[in-house]
DSSP file (Angstrom, degrees, kcal/mol; ACC not computed):
  #  RESIDUE AA STRUCTURE BP1 BP2  ACC     N-H-->O    O-->H-N    N-H-->O    O-->H-N    TCO  KAPPA ALPHA  PHI   PSI    X-CA   Y-CA   Z-CA
    1    1 A M              0   0    0      0, 0.0     3,-0.1     0, 0.0     0, 0.0   0.000 360.0 360.0 360.0 139.0  -18.9   81.3   30.4
    2    2 A L        -     0   0    0      1,-0.1     5,-0.0     2,-0.1     0, 0.0  -0.444 360.0 -99.4 -70.5 142.8  -19.5   77.5   30.3
    3    3 A P     >  -     0   0    0      0, 0.0     4,-2.4     0, 0.0     5,-0.2  -0.240  32.8-112.8 -58.5 151.2  -23.1   76.4   29.9
    4    4 A F  H  > S+     0   0    0      1,-0.2     4,-2.7     2,-0.2     5,-0.2   0.876 115.2  54.5 -54.8 -43.1  -24.8   75.3   33.2
    5    5 A R  H  > S+     0   0    0      1,-0.2     4,-2.4     2,-0.2    -1,-0.2   0.922 110.1  46.6 -59.9 -44.9  -25.1   71.6   32.1
    6    6 A L  H  > S+     0   0    0      2,-0.2     4,-2.4     1,-0.2    -1,-0.2   0.918 112.4  49.4 -64.9 -43.8  -21.3   71.5   31.5
    7    7 A L  H  X S+     0   0    0     -4,-2.4     4,-2.6     1,-0.2    -1,-0.2   0.909 110.9  51.3 -59.1 -42.4  -20.5   73.2   34.8
    8    8 A S  H  X S+     0   0    0     -4,-2.7     4,-2.6    -5,-0.2    -2,-0.2   0.920 110.4  47.7 -60.2 -45.1  -22.8   70.8   36.6
    9    9 A L  H  X S+     0   0    0     -4,-2.4     4,-2.5     2,-0.2    -1,-0.2   0.900 111.3  50.2 -66.9 -39.6  -21.2   67.8   35.1
   10   10 A V  H  X S+     0   0    0     -4,-2.4     4,-2.4     2,-0.2    -1,-0.2   0.937 111.5  49.3 -63.0 -44.7  -17.7   69.1   35.9
   11   11 A F  H  X S+     0   0    0     -4,-2.6     4,-3.0     1,-0.2     5,-0.3   0.933 111.4  48.9 -57.9 -47.8  -18.8   69.7   39.5
   12   12 A I  H  X S+     0   0    0     -4,-2.6     4,-2.6     1,-0.2     6,-0.3   0.914 112.2  48.5 -59.4 -44.0  -20.3   66.2   39.9
   13   13 A L  H  X>S+     0   0    0     -4,-2.5     5,-1.8     2,-0.2     4,-0.7   0.896 113.8  46.4 -65.1 -39.6  -17.2   64.6   38.5
   14   14 A L  H ><5S+     0   0    0     -4,-2.4     3,-0.5    -5,-0.2    -2,-0.2   0.930 116.6  43.4 -68.3 -45.2  -14.9   66.6   40.8
   15   15 A V  H 3<5S+     0   0    0     -4,-3.0    -2,-0.2     1,-0.2    -1,-0.2   0.883 116.4  46.5 -68.9 -37.7  -17.0   65.9   43.9
   16   16 A S  H ><5S-     0   0    0     -4,-2.6     3,-1.0    -5,-0.3    -1,-0.2   0.526 108.1-119.6 -84.2  -3.4  -17.6   62.3   43.2
   17   17 A G  T <<5S-     0   0    0     -4,-0.7     3,-0.3    -3,-0.5    -3,-0.2   0.795  80.4 -44.3  70.3  25.6  -14.0   61.5   42.3
   18   18 A G  T 3 <S-     0   0    0     -5,-1.8    -1,-0.2    -6,-0.3    39,-0.1   0.166  79.9-110.1 101.0 -16.9  -15.0   60.5   38.9
   19   19 A G    <   +     0   0    0     -3,-1.0     2,-0.6     1,-0.2    -1,-0.2   0.749  65.6 149.4  68.6  25.7  -18.0   58.4   40.0
   20   20 A I    >   -     0   0    0     -3,-0.3     3,-0.6    -4,-0.2     2,-0.2  -0.823  38.8-143.0 -97.7 121.2  -16.5   55.0   39.1
   21   21 A A  T 3  S+     0   0    0     -2,-0.6    34,-1.7     1,-0.2    32,-0.0  -0.571  83.4  14.6 -77.2 143.0  -17.6   52.1   41.2
   22   22 A G  T 3  S+     0   0    0     -2,-0.2    -1,-0.2    32,-0.2     4,-0.1   0.934  72.6 173.5  63.6  48.5  -15.0   49.5   42.0
   23   23 A A    <   +     0   0    0     -3,-0.6    -1,-0.1    31,-0.1    -2,-0.1   0.586  43.8 103.1 -69.3  -8.8  -12.0   51.8   40.9
   24   24 A S  S    S-     0   0    0      1,-0.1     2,-0.3     0, 0.0    -3,-0.0  -0.294  87.1 -91.9 -71.0 161.1   -9.5   49.3   42.1
   25   25 A V        -     0   0    0      1,-0.1    -1,-0.1    -2,-0.0     3,-0.1  -0.553  42.2-132.6 -72.5 133.4   -7.6   47.1   39.8
   26   26 A L        -     0   0    0     -2,-0.3    -1,-0.1     1,-0.1    27,-0.0  -0.568  28.3 -95.5 -87.0 150.4   -9.4   43.7   39.2
   27   27 A P    >   -     0   0    0      0, 0.0     3,-1.9     0, 0.0    -1,-0.1  -0.284  30.7-115.8 -66.0 152.8   -7.5   40.4   39.4
   28   28 A A  T 3  S+     0   0    0      1,-0.3    -2,-0.0    -3,-0.1    -3,-0.0   0.735 114.7  59.6 -60.5 -23.2   -6.2   38.9   36.2
   29   29 A S  T 3  S+     0   0    0      2,-0.0    -1,-0.3     0, 0.0    -3,-0.0   0.606  78.7 113.6 -82.0 -11.4   -8.6   36.0   36.7
   30   30 A A    <   -     0   0    0     -3,-1.9     2,-0.4    23,-0.0    -4,-0.0  -0.332  45.0-174.3 -62.6 139.7  -11.7   38.1   36.8
   31   31 A R        -     0   0    0    129,-0.0     2,-0.5    15,-0.0   129,-0.2  -0.998  16.6-144.2-138.8 134.2  -14.1   37.5   33.8
   32   32 A A        +     0   0    0    127,-3.2    16,-0.3    -2,-0.4     3,-0.1  -0.833  17.9 175.2 -95.9 131.0  -17.3   39.4   32.9
   33   33 A D  S    S+     0   0    0     14,-2.1   132,-1.9    -2,-0.5     2,-0.4   0.447  70.1  41.5-108.8  -5.4  -20.1   37.4   31.5
   34   34 A Y  E     -Ab  47 165A   0     13,-1.7    13,-2.8   130,-0.2     2,-0.5  -0.995  59.8-162.9-148.3 132.7  -22.6   40.3   31.3
   35   35 A I  E     -Ab  46 166A   0    130,-2.8   132,-3.1    -2,-0.4     2,-0.6  -0.979   8.9-164.0-117.8 121.9  -22.4   43.9   30.4
   36   36 A L  E     -Ab  45 167A   0      9,-2.9     9,-3.0    -2,-0.5     2,-0.6  -0.928   3.8-169.3-106.7 121.9  -25.2   46.2   31.5
   37   37 A I  E     -Ab  44 168A   0    130,-3.0   132,-3.3    -2,-0.6     2,-0.8  -0.959   4.1-168.6-113.7 118.1  -25.4   49.6   29.7
   38   38 A E  E >>> -Ab  43 169A   0      5,-2.8     5,-1.8    -2,-0.6     4,-0.7  -0.888   0.8-170.5-106.1  99.6  -27.8   52.1   31.3
   39   39 A K  G >45S+     0   0    0    130,-2.4     3,-1.3    -2,-0.8    -1,-0.2   0.914  83.4  54.0 -61.0 -45.9  -28.0   54.9   28.7
   40   40 A S  G 345S+     0   0    0      1,-0.3    -1,-0.2   129,-0.3    25,-0.0   0.773 115.8  40.0 -63.8 -24.6  -29.9   57.3   31.0
   41   41 A K  G <45S-     0   0    0     -3,-0.6    -1,-0.3     2,-0.2    -2,-0.2   0.437 103.9-129.9-100.3  -1.5  -27.2   56.9   33.7
   42   42 A H  T <<5 +     0   0    0     -3,-1.3    16,-1.6    -4,-0.7     2,-0.4   0.946  63.5 136.5  49.8  52.1  -24.3   57.0   31.2
   43   43 A R  E   < -AC  38  57A   0     -5,-1.8    -5,-2.8    14,-0.2     2,-0.5  -0.993  44.1-166.0-137.2 134.3  -23.0   53.9   32.9
   44   44 A L  E     -AC  37  56A   0     12,-2.5    12,-2.7    -2,-0.4     2,-0.4  -0.983  16.4-168.2-115.0 129.2  -21.5   50.5   31.7
   45   45 A T  E     -AC  36  55A   0     -9,-3.0    -9,-2.9    -2,-0.5     2,-0.4  -0.979  11.5-148.2-122.5 130.2  -21.3   47.9   34.4
   46   46 A L  E     -AC  35  54A   0      8,-2.9     7,-3.2    -2,-0.4     8,-1.2  -0.819  20.8-172.4 -92.4 131.3  -19.4   44.6   34.1
   47   47 A L  E     -AC  34  52A   0    -13,-2.8   -14,-2.1    -2,-0.4   -13,-1.7  -0.939  16.9-160.9-125.7 149.4  -20.9   41.7   36.0
   48   48 A S  E >  S- C   0  51A   0      3,-2.7     3,-1.8    -2,-0.3   -16,-0.1  -0.965  82.5 -22.9-128.3 114.9  -19.7   38.1   36.7
   49   49 A H  T 3  S-     0   0    0     -2,-0.4     3,-0.1     1,-0.3    -1,-0.1   0.879 129.0 -48.9  51.3  42.5  -22.4   35.6   37.7
   50   50 A G  T 3  S+     0   0    0      1,-0.2     2,-0.4   -16,-0.0    -1,-0.3   0.382 114.9 115.9  83.5  -3.1  -24.6   38.5   38.9
   51   51 A Q  E <   -C   48   0A   0     -3,-1.8    -3,-2.7     1,-0.0     2,-0.3  -0.841  69.7-117.0-102.0 133.6  -21.9   40.2   40.9
   52   52 A V  E     +C   47   0A   0     -2,-0.4    -5,-0.2    -5,-0.2     3,-0.1  -0.493  31.0 176.5 -69.2 129.2  -20.7   43.7   39.9
   53   53 A L  E     -     0   0A   0     -7,-3.2     2,-0.3     1,-0.4    -1,-0.2   0.836  63.1 -31.2 -94.8 -47.3  -17.1   43.8   39.0
   54   54 A K  E     -C   46   0A   0     -8,-1.2    -8,-2.9   -31,-0.1    -1,-0.4  -0.969  49.9-139.8-169.6 152.4  -16.8   47.5   37.9
   55   55 A S  E     -C   45   0A   0    -34,-1.7     2,-0.3    -2,-0.3   -10,-0.2  -0.909  15.8-165.1-121.8 152.5  -18.7   50.4   36.4
   56   56 A Y  E     -C   44   0A   0    -12,-2.7   -12,-2.5    -2,-0.3     2,-0.3  -0.975  24.1-116.8-136.5 145.9  -17.5   53.0   34.0
   57   57 A R  E     -C   43   0A   0     -2,-0.3     2,-0.3   -14,-0.2    92,-0.2  -0.638  42.0-165.0 -77.3 141.9  -18.8   56.4   32.8
   58   58 A I        -     0   0    0    -16,-1.6     2,-0.4    -2,-0.3    90,-0.2  -0.885  22.8-141.2-130.2 158.5  -19.7   56.3   29.1
   59   59 A S  B     -E  147   0B   0     88,-1.9    88,-2.7    -2,-0.3    81,-0.2  -0.908  27.1-167.7-110.5 148.3  -20.4   58.5   26.1
   60   60 A L        -     0   0    0     -2,-0.4    82,-2.2     1,-0.3    81,-0.7  -0.417  36.6 -50.2-118.9-168.2  -23.2   57.4   23.7
   61   61 A G  B     -i  142   0C   0     83,-0.3    -1,-0.3    80,-0.2    82,-0.2  -0.291  60.3-103.5 -65.4 157.3  -24.4   58.4   20.3
   62   62 A R  S    S+     0   0    0     80,-1.9    13,-0.2     1,-0.3    78,-0.1   0.711 121.9  45.8 -60.1 -20.3  -25.1   62.1   19.7
   63   63 A R  S    S+     0   0    0     11,-2.5    13,-0.3     1,-0.1    -1,-0.3  -0.716  74.0 168.8-119.3  78.8  -28.8   61.4   20.0
   64   64 A P        +     0   0    0      0, 0.0     2,-0.4     0, 0.0    -1,-0.1   0.697  46.0  89.8 -71.6 -20.8  -28.9   59.2   23.1
   65   65 A V  S    S+     0   0    0     10,-0.0     2,-0.0   -26,-0.0     0, 0.0  -0.643  84.6  15.1 -85.7 128.3  -32.6   59.2   23.8
   66   66 A G  S    S-     0   0    0     -2,-0.4    10,-0.3   104,-0.1     2,-0.1   0.006  93.0 -67.6  95.4 157.7  -34.5   56.3   22.1
   67   67 A A        -     0   0    0      1,-0.1     2,-0.2     8,-0.1    -2,-0.0  -0.451  55.0 -96.1 -80.4 152.4  -33.5   53.1   20.4
   68   68 A K        +     0   0    0      8,-0.2    10,-0.2     1,-0.2    -1,-0.1  -0.486  44.8 170.3 -63.1 132.4  -31.5   53.0   17.2
   69   69 A V        +     0   0    0      1,-0.4     2,-0.3    -2,-0.2    43,-0.2   0.595  57.8   4.0-120.2 -20.9  -34.0   52.6   14.3
   70   70 A R  S >  S-     0   0    0     46,-0.1     3,-1.6     5,-0.0    -1,-0.4  -0.990  85.7 -73.9-160.4 162.7  -31.9   53.1   11.2
   71   71 A E  T 3  S+     0   0    0     44,-2.9    46,-0.1    -2,-0.3    -2,-0.0  -0.322 113.6  19.4 -59.2 138.8  -28.4   53.7    9.9
   72   72 A G  T 3  S+     0   0    0     71,-0.2    -1,-0.2     3,-0.1    45,-0.1   0.497  82.7 117.3  81.1   4.0  -27.2   57.2   10.5
   73   73 A D  S <  S-     0   0    0     -3,-1.6    -2,-0.1     2,-0.1     3,-0.1   0.518  73.3-133.1 -83.4  -1.7  -29.6   58.2   13.2
   74   74 A E        +     0   0    0     69,-0.5   -11,-2.5     1,-0.2     2,-0.3   0.721  60.8 132.4  59.4  26.3  -26.7   58.6   15.7
   75   75 A R        -     0   0    0     -5,-0.3    -1,-0.2    68,-0.3    -2,-0.1  -0.808  58.6-125.0-106.6 149.4  -28.6   56.6   18.3
   76   76 A T        -     0   0    0     -2,-0.3    -8,-0.2   -13,-0.3    69,-0.1  -0.780  37.5-112.8 -88.0 133.7  -27.2   53.8   20.5
   77   77 A P        -     0   0    0      0, 0.0     2,-0.4     0, 0.0    -1,-0.1  -0.056  22.2-144.5 -61.1 165.8  -29.3   50.7   20.2
   78   78 A E        +     0   0    0    -10,-0.2     2,-0.3     2,-0.1    91,-0.2  -0.997  53.4  61.3-131.4 137.9  -31.4   49.2   23.0
   79   79 A G  E    S-D  168   0A   0     89,-2.0    89,-3.0    -2,-0.4     2,-0.5  -0.892  86.0 -51.3 141.8-171.0  -31.9   45.5   23.6
   80   80 A V  E     +D  167   0A   0     -2,-0.3    87,-0.2    87,-0.2     2,-0.2  -0.899  60.8 149.8-109.2 125.4  -30.0   42.4   24.4
   81   81 A Y  E     -D  166   0A   0     85,-3.3    85,-2.4    -2,-0.5     2,-0.3  -0.586  33.1-121.9-134.4-168.5  -27.0   41.5   22.2
   82   82 A R  E     -D  165   0A   0     83,-0.3    17,-2.3    -2,-0.2     2,-0.7  -0.961  27.6-105.7-139.2 156.8  -23.6   39.7   22.5
   83   83 A I  E     +F   98   0B   0     81,-2.1    80,-3.6    -2,-0.3    15,-0.2  -0.805  44.8 172.8 -78.1 116.6  -20.0   40.6   22.0
   84   84 A D  E     -     0   0B   0     13,-1.9     2,-0.3    -2,-0.7    -1,-0.2   0.631  55.3  -9.8-110.7 -17.4  -19.4   38.8   18.8
   85   85 A Y  E     -F   97   0B   0     12,-0.8    12,-3.0     2,-0.0     2,-0.3  -0.974  60.3-131.3-165.5 173.1  -15.9   39.9   17.8
   86   86 A R  E     -F   96   0B   0     -2,-0.3     2,-0.6    10,-0.2    10,-0.2  -0.956   5.9-144.2-133.5 149.9  -13.2   42.3   18.6
   87   87 A L  E     -F   95   0B   0      8,-3.1     8,-1.8    -2,-0.3     3,-0.3  -0.955  11.4-178.0-114.4 114.8  -11.0   44.8   16.7
   88   88 A R  E    S+     0   0B   0     -2,-0.6     2,-0.8     1,-0.2    -1,-0.1   0.818  84.3  49.2 -78.6 -31.3   -7.4   45.1   18.0
   89   89 A R  E    S+     0   0B   0      6,-0.1     2,-0.3     5,-0.1    -1,-0.2  -0.737  79.7 149.4-111.3  82.3   -6.6   47.8   15.4
   90   90 A S  E >   -F   93   0B   0      3,-1.5     3,-1.2    -2,-0.8    37,-0.1  -0.818  58.7-123.7-110.4 149.7   -9.5   50.2   15.7
   91   91 A A  T 3  S+     0   0    0     -2,-0.3    36,-3.6     1,-0.3    37,-0.3   0.694 117.0  55.5 -60.2 -17.9   -9.5   54.0   15.1
   92   92 A Y  T 3  S-     0   0    0     34,-0.3    32,-1.8    35,-0.1     2,-1.2  -0.239 121.4-106.3-111.6  42.2  -10.8   54.1   18.7
   93   93 A H  E <  S+F   90   0B   0     -3,-1.2    -3,-1.5    32,-0.2     2,-0.3  -0.593  91.5   1.4  75.4 -91.2   -7.9   52.1   20.2
   94   94 A L  E    S-     0   0B   0     -2,-1.2    30,-1.3    -5,-0.2     2,-0.4  -0.903  72.2-164.6-122.3 154.6   -9.6   48.8   20.9
   95   95 A A  E     -FG  87 123B   0     -8,-1.8    -8,-3.1    -2,-0.3     2,-0.6  -0.993  16.1-155.8-146.8 136.8  -13.2   47.8   20.1
   96   96 A L  E     -FG  86 122B   0     26,-2.6    26,-2.3    -2,-0.4     2,-0.3  -0.955  27.8-135.0-108.8 119.5  -15.7   45.1   21.1
   97   97 A H  E     -FG  85 121B   0    -12,-3.0   -13,-1.9    -2,-0.6   -12,-0.8  -0.575  11.0-145.1 -80.9 134.3  -18.3   44.6   18.4
   98   98 A I  E     -F   83   0B   0     22,-3.0     2,-1.0    -2,-0.3    22,-0.5  -0.806  23.6-117.3 -96.8 138.9  -21.9   44.3   19.6
   99   99 A S        +     0   0    0    -17,-2.3   -16,-0.1    -2,-0.4    22,-0.1   0.097  55.1 171.7 -70.8  27.2  -24.2   41.9   17.6
  100  100 A Y        +     0   0    0     -2,-1.0    20,-0.4    20,-0.2    19,-0.4  -0.608  46.5  52.4 -72.3 139.1  -26.5   44.7   16.5
  101  101 A P        -     0   0    0      0, 0.0     2,-0.1     0, 0.0    -1,-0.1   0.500  69.1-179.8 -90.6 145.3  -28.8   44.5   14.5
  102  102 A N     >  -     0   0    0     -2,-0.1     4,-2.4     1,-0.0     5,-0.2  -0.322  49.8 -85.0 -88.9-176.2  -30.8   41.5   15.7
  103  103 A R  H  > S+     0   0    0      1,-0.2     4,-2.3     2,-0.2     5,-0.2   0.904 129.8  50.3 -59.6 -42.8  -33.9   40.2   13.9
  104  104 A R  H  > S+     0   0    0      1,-0.2     4,-2.3     2,-0.2    -1,-0.2   0.900 110.2  50.4 -63.2 -40.2  -36.2   42.7   15.6
  105  105 A D  H  > S+     0   0    0      1,-0.2     4,-2.2     2,-0.2    -1,-0.2   0.913 110.7  48.9 -64.0 -42.3  -33.9   45.6   14.7
  106  106 A R  H  X S+     0   0    0     -4,-2.4     4,-2.4     1,-0.2    -2,-0.2   0.897 111.4  49.6 -64.2 -40.3  -33.8   44.5   11.1
  107  107 A Q  H  X S+     0   0    0     -4,-2.3     4,-2.4     2,-0.2    -2,-0.2   0.907 110.1  50.6 -65.6 -41.2  -37.6   44.2   10.9
  108  108 A R  H  X S+     0   0    0     -4,-2.3     4,-0.9     1,-0.2    -2,-0.2   0.930 114.1  44.1 -63.8 -44.5  -38.1   47.7   12.5
  109  109 A A  H  <>S+     0   0    0     -4,-2.2     5,-2.8     1,-0.2     3,-0.4   0.885 111.0  54.1 -68.9 -37.1  -35.7   49.3   10.0
  110  110 A Q  H ><5S+     0   0    0     -4,-2.4     3,-1.4     1,-0.2    -1,-0.2   0.907 103.7  56.2 -61.8 -41.8  -37.2   47.3    7.1
  111  111 A A  H 3<5S+     0   0    0     -4,-2.4    -1,-0.2     1,-0.3    -2,-0.2   0.794 109.4  46.8 -60.3 -27.4  -40.7   48.6    8.0
  112  112 A L  T 3<5S-     0   0    0     -4,-0.9    -1,-0.3    -3,-0.4    -2,-0.2   0.486 115.3-119.1 -90.0  -5.4  -39.2   52.1    7.7
  113  113 A G  T < 5S+     0   0    0     -3,-1.4    -3,-0.2    -4,-0.4    -2,-0.1   0.833  76.8 114.8  70.6  31.5  -37.6   51.2    4.4
  114  114 A A  S   <S-     0   0    0     -5,-2.8    -1,-0.3   -45,-0.1    -2,-0.2  -0.936  73.4-103.3-132.4 153.1  -34.2   52.0    5.8
  115  115 A P        -     0   0    0      0, 0.0   -44,-2.9     0, 0.0     3,-0.1  -0.500  28.3-132.8 -70.4 147.1  -31.1   50.0    6.5
  116  116 A P        -     0   0    0      0, 0.0     2,-0.1     0, 0.0   -44,-0.1   0.694  37.2-136.6 -75.7 -16.3  -30.6   49.2   10.2
  117  117 A G        -     0   0    0    -46,-0.1     2,-0.3   -47,-0.1   -46,-0.1  -0.326  23.1-164.7  85.4-177.3  -27.0   50.2   10.3
  118  118 A G        +     0   0    0      1,-0.1     3,-0.1    -2,-0.1   -19,-0.1  -0.909  50.5  97.4-177.4-158.7  -24.3   48.2   12.1
  119  119 A D        +     0   0    0    -19,-0.4     2,-0.6    -2,-0.3    -1,-0.1   0.886  49.7 166.7  54.4  43.3  -20.8   48.5   13.5
  120  120 A I        +     0   0    0    -22,-0.5   -22,-3.0   -20,-0.4     2,-0.3  -0.805  13.0 171.7 -89.1 126.1  -21.9   49.3   17.0
  121  121 A M  E     -G   97   0B   0     -2,-0.6    25,-2.8   -24,-0.2     2,-0.6  -0.876  44.4-129.0-132.9 157.9  -19.0   48.9   19.3
  122  122 A I  E     +Gh  96 146B   0    -26,-2.3   -26,-2.6    -2,-0.3     2,-0.3  -0.981  56.5 156.4-100.2 117.6  -17.8   49.4   22.8
  123  123 A H  E     -Gh  95 147B   0     23,-2.5    25,-2.4    -2,-0.6   -28,-0.2  -0.850  40.7-113.4-142.1 171.0  -14.6   51.3   22.1
  124  124 A G        -     0   0    0    -32,-1.8    25,-0.2   -30,-1.3    -1,-0.1   0.042  41.4 -97.5 -87.2-157.6  -12.0   53.7   23.5
  125  125 A I    >   +     0   0    0      1,-0.1     3,-2.2    22,-0.1   -32,-0.2   0.828  62.2 149.7 -96.7 -39.2  -11.2   57.2   22.3
  126  126 A G  G >  S+     0   0    0    -34,-0.4     3,-1.9     1,-0.3   -34,-0.3  -0.155  72.8  12.5  50.8-120.9   -8.2   56.5   20.1
  127  127 A S  G 3  S+     0   0    0    -36,-3.6     3,-0.4     1,-0.3    -1,-0.3   0.644 125.1  61.8 -66.2 -16.2   -7.9   58.9   17.2
  128  128 A A  G X> S+     0   0    0     -3,-2.2     4,-2.3   -37,-0.3     3,-0.7   0.359  74.3 104.6 -86.2   3.9  -10.4   61.3   18.8
  129  129 A K  H <> S+     0   0    0     -3,-1.9     4,-2.6     1,-0.3    -1,-0.2   0.855  71.5  56.9 -57.8 -41.7   -8.1   61.7   21.8
  130  130 A K  H 34 S+     0   0    0     -3,-0.4    -1,-0.3     1,-0.2    -2,-0.1   0.880 116.8  36.0 -60.0 -38.0   -6.9   65.2   20.8
  131  131 A K  H <4 S+     0   0    0     -3,-0.7    -1,-0.2    -4,-0.2    -2,-0.2   0.819 125.2  40.6 -80.7 -32.6  -10.5   66.4   20.8
  132  132 A M  H >X S+     0   0    0     -4,-2.3     3,-2.9     3,-0.1     4,-1.5   0.616  72.1 135.8 -96.4 -16.6  -11.8   64.3   23.7
  133  133 A E  T 3< S-     0   0    0     -4,-2.6    -4,-0.0     1,-0.3    -3,-0.0  -0.064  90.9 -11.1 -45.3 116.0   -8.9   64.4   26.2
  134  134 A G  T 34 S+     0   0    0      1,-0.1    -1,-0.3     0, 0.0    -2,-0.1   0.245 128.7  75.1  78.7 -13.3  -10.6   65.0   29.7
  135  135 A L  T X>  +     0   0    0     -3,-2.9     3,-2.6     1,-0.1     4,-0.6   0.541  59.7 104.6-104.0 -11.0  -14.0   65.8   28.1
  136  136 A H  G >< S+     0   0    0     -4,-1.5     3,-0.9     1,-0.3    -1,-0.1   0.827  82.9  42.8 -44.8 -50.9  -15.0   62.3   27.1
  137  137 A P  G 34 S+     0   0    0      0, 0.0    -1,-0.3     0, 0.0   -79,-0.1   0.531 100.9  74.1 -78.6  -0.3  -17.6   61.7   29.9
  138  138 A L  G <4 S+     0   0    0     -3,-2.6     2,-0.3     1,-0.1    -2,-0.2   0.661 104.7  10.8 -89.0 -15.4  -19.1   65.2   29.6
  139  139 A F  S << S-     0   0    0     -3,-0.9     2,-0.5    -4,-0.6    -1,-0.1  -0.992  75.3-102.4-157.2 161.6  -21.0   64.8   26.3
  140  140 A D        +     0   0    0     -2,-0.3   -79,-0.1   -81,-0.2   -81,-0.0  -0.765  45.3 154.4 -89.8 127.9  -22.3   62.2   23.8
  141  141 A W        +     0   0    0    -81,-0.7   -80,-0.2    -2,-0.5    -1,-0.1   0.442  33.2  98.8-135.6  -5.2  -20.1   62.2   20.7
  142  142 A T  B    S-i   61   0C   0    -82,-2.2   -80,-1.9     3,-0.2   -82,-0.1  -0.226  76.0-116.8 -84.9 176.6  -20.2   58.8   19.0
  143  143 A N  S    S-     0   0    0    -82,-0.2   -69,-0.5   -81,-0.1   -68,-0.3   0.270  91.8 -49.1 -92.9  10.6  -22.3   57.8   16.0
  144  144 A G  S    S+     0   0    0      1,-0.3   -83,-0.3   -70,-0.3   -76,-0.1   0.283 108.5 115.8 139.6  -4.0  -24.2   55.2   18.1
  145  145 A C        -     0   0    0    -85,-0.2     2,-0.5   -69,-0.1    -1,-0.3  -0.226  67.3-111.9 -82.9 177.1  -21.3   53.4   19.9
  146  146 A I  E     - h   0 122B   0    -25,-2.8   -23,-2.5   -86,-0.1     2,-0.4  -0.968  36.8-162.3-111.9 119.6  -20.5   53.2   23.5
  147  147 A A  E     +Eh  59 123B   0    -88,-2.7   -88,-1.9    -2,-0.5     2,-0.2  -0.864  17.9 165.1-113.3 141.1  -17.2   55.0   24.4
  148  148 A V        -     0   0    0    -25,-2.4   -90,-0.1    -2,-0.4   -92,-0.0  -0.749  48.7 -74.2-129.9 178.2  -14.9   54.8   27.4
  149  149 A T     >  -     0   0    0     -2,-0.2     4,-2.5   -92,-0.2     5,-0.2  -0.295  44.8-108.4 -72.3 166.2  -11.3   55.9   27.8
  150  150 A D  H  > S+     0   0    0      1,-0.2     4,-1.7     2,-0.2     5,-0.1   0.894 121.2  51.1 -63.8 -40.3   -8.5   54.0   26.2
  151  151 A H  H  > S+     0   0    0      1,-0.2     4,-1.5     2,-0.2    -1,-0.2   0.920 110.7  49.4 -61.6 -42.6   -7.4   52.7   29.6
  152  152 A E  H  > S+     0   0    0      1,-0.2     4,-2.9     2,-0.2     5,-0.2   0.905 107.7  52.5 -64.8 -43.1  -10.9   51.6   30.4
  153  153 A I  H  X S+     0   0    0     -4,-2.5     4,-2.8     1,-0.2    -1,-0.2   0.859 105.5  56.5 -64.3 -32.4  -11.3   49.7   27.1
  154  154 A E  H  X S+     0   0    0     -4,-1.7     4,-1.7    -5,-0.2    -1,-0.2   0.907 111.5  42.5 -61.9 -40.3   -8.1   47.9   27.7
  155  155 A E  H  X S+     0   0    0     -4,-1.5     4,-2.1     2,-0.2    -2,-0.2   0.928 115.2  48.0 -70.1 -47.5   -9.5   46.6   31.0
  156  156 A I  H  X S+     0   0    0     -4,-2.9     4,-1.9     1,-0.2    -2,-0.2   0.895 110.6  53.6 -60.6 -41.3  -13.0   45.8   29.6
  157  157 A W  H  < S+     0   0    0     -4,-2.8    -1,-0.2    -5,-0.2    -2,-0.2   0.922 111.4  45.5 -56.8 -47.7  -11.2   44.0   26.7
  158  158 A R  H  < S+     0   0    0     -4,-1.7    -1,-0.2     1,-0.2    -2,-0.2   0.859 118.1  42.7 -66.0 -36.8   -9.2   41.9   29.2
  159  159 A L  H  < S+     0   0    0     -4,-2.1  -127,-3.2     1,-0.1    -1,-0.2   0.715 104.8  67.8 -84.4 -22.8  -12.2   41.1   31.3
  160  160 A T     <  -     0   0    0     -4,-1.9  -127,-0.1  -129,-0.2    -1,-0.1  -0.880  64.1-159.8-113.9 115.5  -14.9   40.4   28.7
  161  161 A P    >   -     0   0    0      0, 0.0     3,-1.6     0, 0.0   -78,-0.2  -0.415  37.6 -86.0 -81.7 162.2  -14.8   37.4   26.4
  162  162 A N  T 3  S+     0   0    0      1,-0.2   -78,-0.2    -2,-0.1     3,-0.1  -0.417 116.7  40.8 -58.6 144.9  -16.6   37.0   23.1
  163  163 A G  T 3  S+     0   0    0    -80,-3.6    -1,-0.2     1,-0.3   -79,-0.1   0.190  78.6 141.8  97.4 -15.7  -20.1   35.7   23.7
  164  164 A A    <   -     0   0    0     -3,-1.6   -81,-2.1   -81,-0.1    -1,-0.3  -0.302  57.0-111.1 -59.7 143.4  -20.7   38.0   26.8
  165  165 A V  E     -bD  34  82A   0   -132,-1.9  -130,-2.8   -83,-0.2     2,-0.5  -0.547  26.6-159.6 -76.5 139.6  -24.3   39.3   26.9
  166  166 A V  E     -bD  35  81A   0    -85,-2.4   -85,-3.3    -2,-0.2     2,-0.7  -0.972   5.6-170.8-123.5 112.7  -24.7   43.0   26.4
  167  167 A N  E     -bD  36  80A   0   -132,-3.1  -130,-3.0    -2,-0.5     2,-0.6  -0.917   3.3-167.2-107.9 111.3  -28.0   44.4   27.7
  168  168 A I  E     -bD  37  79A   0    -89,-3.0   -89,-2.0    -2,-0.7  -130,-0.2  -0.883  10.7-173.7-102.8 114.4  -28.5   48.1   26.6
  169  169 A Q  E      b   38   0A   0   -132,-3.3  -130,-2.4    -2,-0.6  -129,-0.3  -0.780 360.0 360.0-109.8 152.4  -31.3   49.7   28.5
  170  170 A P              0   0    0      0, 0.0  -104,-0.1     0, 0.0  -132,-0.1   0.497 360.0 360.0 -55.7 360.0  -32.9   53.2   28.0
């Protein structure tokens, strides 16, 4: 028998039709200048000049509660960053690199005597597809990244330029 949490999530997804705001295809000219990631809601929202373009269900690091403090803690960072580069050939299909760690993150890790980690990305499922197919939004499985489906990262990639602000909230 499936655990209650998993059954609840499946029910919510079926009833809500996936729970994605703005599920229609966006025009080719649309551009996101701001990405809001709400960890507690497992939601990534693209905005353009303060207007919502689209929202996506996300998976986070295996330990989603709390800010990333050091390398290997499997947490997704919290704070304000930027998309600073992109990887077309990623193990996870496409990936947008987030400018973690910032100065505050490095100082916090240094105070603990640990490296802050890095390589935090918004990415697709890619090579994990065989394990994740259809289950992606049901649990947190990354090492600290933000994951969406391969189709969704293709859209986010197209809509979001380098330099876009990424605000990751608890």
